[in-house]
N, C-alpha and C positions, 0 to 999 in steps of 0.2 A: 855459790851455784844456785841451783834449783833448791828452794826452800819450801817444800810442799809435804804435807802429811800424807795427802792421797796418793795412791799409786799412779805415777804418770802413765799415760798411753803411749805405747810405743807404735812407731810408723816406719815401716820399710822404705829406704831409699836408695837410689844408685848414686854413686860417687866414684870418682878415679883418684886413687891415690898411687903414689910412687911404689913401685913393686919392691924396691929395696926395703922400704919402710914397712911393708906387708910382711915379708919374709922376716925380718929382724923382730918385730912384734911376735910373730907366731912363735918365732924361737924362744922368745922371752916369757911366753904365755900371757902377753898382754890381751886383755878383752878390748879389740878395737872398737867396736859399738860404743862401749862405757868411756873409752880414751876420747873417741871423737866427740862423744856427748859433752864430755868435760871440757874439751878445746872449744867446743861451739859456745857453751855456757860462759867460760871466761871471755870469750871474744864479744859476746853480747853484753856483759857486764862493763868491759872496757869502753865499748861504743857508747854505750848508756852514759857512762861517767864523762866521756870525752863531749857528747851533745849536751849535757847538763852544763859543764863548765862552760862550753861556748855559748849557750843561752844566757847564763848567769855571768858572763865575763864582765859587763859594766858594773854590775852590783857588786861582785867581787872586788874589782879594781877600786871603785868607790870607798868601800870597807877598808881596804888595805891603805889607801890615801888619808882616811880619816885617822887611823892608828898611827900612821907615820907623822901625822900633824899633832894629835892630841894625845898620844899614848893609848894603852887599853883602857876602856871603860871600866870603872870599878876596880882599878889596879891597887888602890890603897886597901881594899879589902880581902885582897888574895892572901892565902897563907902559905905559898909557895913561891 
């Protein structure tokens, strides 16, 4: 998630959430702001990963093809 040592600035936002989820979260004592923040951080991380993989798809495929044809580089020096 967010890996910052400085205290993050908070900003109020309006959002619409299924009322059943709100009721259940309240009943369970879940901090909805923090839960939403964690969910958004997770979604950001997943999207950044997806975009990186897409942007580097050709290089990854090329590297995988090399390993398929030639084996792992320096494999004879591996101890495992």
